[in-house]
Residue, then its C-alpha position, 0 to 999 in steps of 0.5 A: x817317603x813322599x813329600x805328602x807322607x812326610x808332611x803327615x808324619x811330621x804333624x804326628x811327630x809334633x803332636x807326639x812332642x807336645x805330649x812329652x813337652x810337659x814332662x820336660x817343662x817340669x824340669x825347666x826344659x823343652x824340646x823343639x822340632x827341627x826337621x825330619x829326613x825322608x828316611x824317618x830320622x827326626x831332628x830336635x833341639x833340646x832347650x832350657x835345662x835339657x840342653x845342658x843336662x848331663x842326662x840329655x841323651x837318656x832323656x832323648x833316647x829313653x823318653x822322647x824317642x821312645x814316645x815318638x816311635x811308639x805312636x809313629x812307626x815310620x820314625x826310625x830314630x830321634x837325633x839331637x841337633 
């Protein structure tokens, strides 16, 4: 992925995260975009209650990752940092 392509995909990722953010905030949590590798691995930081919730992995994979990959096929996975 070129630097230009990466910037475009990152902008799409941030928009996708903005779409799931209200659901996380309803439960006292949030998500912060951190970075993305050239291989399409998106790194996020779970905040608030999501940061310490025992169900954080399920939220990350079944909620956030699914929503992002649905609209951005270039994303291979979403990982927590």
